[in-house]
C-alpha positions as CSV (number, residue, x, y, z in Angstrom):
1,M,0.1,-0.1,0.1
2,E,1.8,3.3,-1.1
3,V,1.4,5.4,2.0
4,D,1.1,9.6,1.7
5,S,3.5,10.7,4.3
6,R,1.8,13.4,5.7
7,T,-0.9,11.3,6.5
8,D,0.4,8.4,8.0
9,A,-2.5,6.7,6.5
10,G,-1.0,3.2,6.4
11,N,-1.0,3.5,10.1
12,S,-4.5,4.3,10.6
13,G,-6.6,1.8,9.6
14,G,-9.7,2.8,6.5
15,A,-10.7,5.2,5.5
16,R,-11.5,6.9,8.8
17,G,-8.2,6.6,10.1
18,A,-6.8,8.4,6.6
19,A,-9.1,11.2,7.1
20,I,-8.2,11.4,11.0
21,A,-4.7,11.4,10.0
22,G,-5.0,14.5,7.2
23,W,-6.6,16.4,9.9
24,R,-3.8,16.1,12.3
25,W,-1.6,16.8,9.2
26,A,-3.7,19.7,8.4
27,S,-3.9,20.7,12.1
28,R,-0.2,21.4,11.8
29,E,0.1,23.0,8.6
30,I,-2.3,25.6,10.2
31,L,-0.4,25.8,13.5
32,A,2.6,26.2,11.6
33,T,0.9,28.8,9.0
34,A,-0.2,30.8,12.3
35,E,3.1,31.2,13.8
36,R,4.4,32.5,10.7
37,Q,2.2,34.7,10.6
38,H,2.7,36.3,14.1
39,R,6.4,36.6,13.3
40,E,5.9,38.3,10.5
41,L,3.0,40.6,11.8
42,V,5.3,41.2,15.3
43,G,8.4,42.6,13.0
44,K,6.2,45.1,11.6
45,V,4.7,46.5,14.4
46,Q,8.2,46.5,16.2
47,A,9.8,48.5,12.7
48,A,6.8,51.0,13.2
49,D,7.6,53.9,15.1
50,D,5.6,55.6,17.8
51,R,4.3,58.7,15.4
52,L,3.2,56.4,13.0
53,L,1.5,54.6,15.6
54,A,-0.2,57.3,17.3
55,K,-1.2,58.8,14.4
56,A,-5.0,58.4,14.0
57,I,-6.8,56.5,11.1
58,Q,-10.3,56.8,9.7
59,M,-12.4,53.4,10.8
60,P,-16.3,52.9,11.1
61,V,-17.4,53.5,15.0
62,G,-21.1,52.5,14.3
63,P,-24.0,51.8,11.7
64,K,-23.0,54.1,8.7
65,Q,-20.2,56.2,11.3
66,M,-16.5,57.1,10.2
67,G,-14.2,58.1,13.0
68,E,-10.5,58.3,13.9
69,V,-9.1,56.2,15.8
70,P,-5.5,55.7,16.9
71,T,-3.4,53.2,14.7
72,I,-1.9,51.4,17.7
73,K,-6.0,51.1,18.8
74,A,-7.0,49.6,15.2
75,L,-4.0,47.2,15.7
76,W,-5.3,46.1,19.4
77,M,-8.7,45.7,18.3
78,G,-8.6,44.3,15.0
79,V,-5.1,42.5,15.3
80,V,-4.9,41.2,18.6
81,M,-8.3,40.4,20.4
82,H,-9.0,38.8,16.2
83,I,-6.5,36.3,17.2
84,V,-7.4,35.6,20.6
85,H,-10.8,34.7,19.1
86,H,-9.8,32.3,16.4
87,R,-7.4,31.0,19.2
88,G,-10.0,30.4,20.8
89,Q,-12.2,28.7,18.0
90,L,-8.5,26.4,17.0
91,S,-8.7,25.2,20.6
92,V,-11.9,23.5,20.1
93,H,-11.4,22.4,16.5
94,L,-7.5,20.8,18.1
95,R,-9.9,18.7,20.9
96,M,-12.7,17.7,17.9
97,M,-10.0,16.1,16.2
98,G,-8.3,14.9,19.3
99,E,-5.8,16.9,19.1
100,K,-4.0,18.2,22.5
101,V,-4.3,21.8,22.9
102,P,-0.7,24.3,23.9
103,S,-0.4,26.3,26.2
104,I,-2.0,29.3,24.7
105,Y,-2.7,31.5,27.6
106,G,-1.6,29.8,30.0
107,P,-1.7,25.9,31.1
108,S,-4.4,24.1,28.8
109,L,-5.7,21.1,30.4
110,D,-3.9,18.8,28.0
111,E,-0.7,19.5,30.1
112,P,0.6,16.7,31.4
113,W,1.7,18.4,34.8
114,F,-1.5,19.9,35.4
């Protein structure tokens, strides 16, 4: 039997095992991509000077209403809080696939010492 090394399907048993192995491969790819994109964003924010971060930008602040918001606040609301939301989703998906949830904001129940 020829096995795709990304899925380890040969050791999982049948179509269901191949699907589970494929999901595990995909979850590793998703985590690697998220970590890479996070590092890139951190580098960009660290390279920005204080004047740029304090500059006001136009953003929606209510229904059909635009307002000026400091760039740093827009980053906090639009990036950091968004990441928090999606990390929570990712934790749920990982658990549903039988994967261990990594320590994201402190230990998870999957830590061996917890």
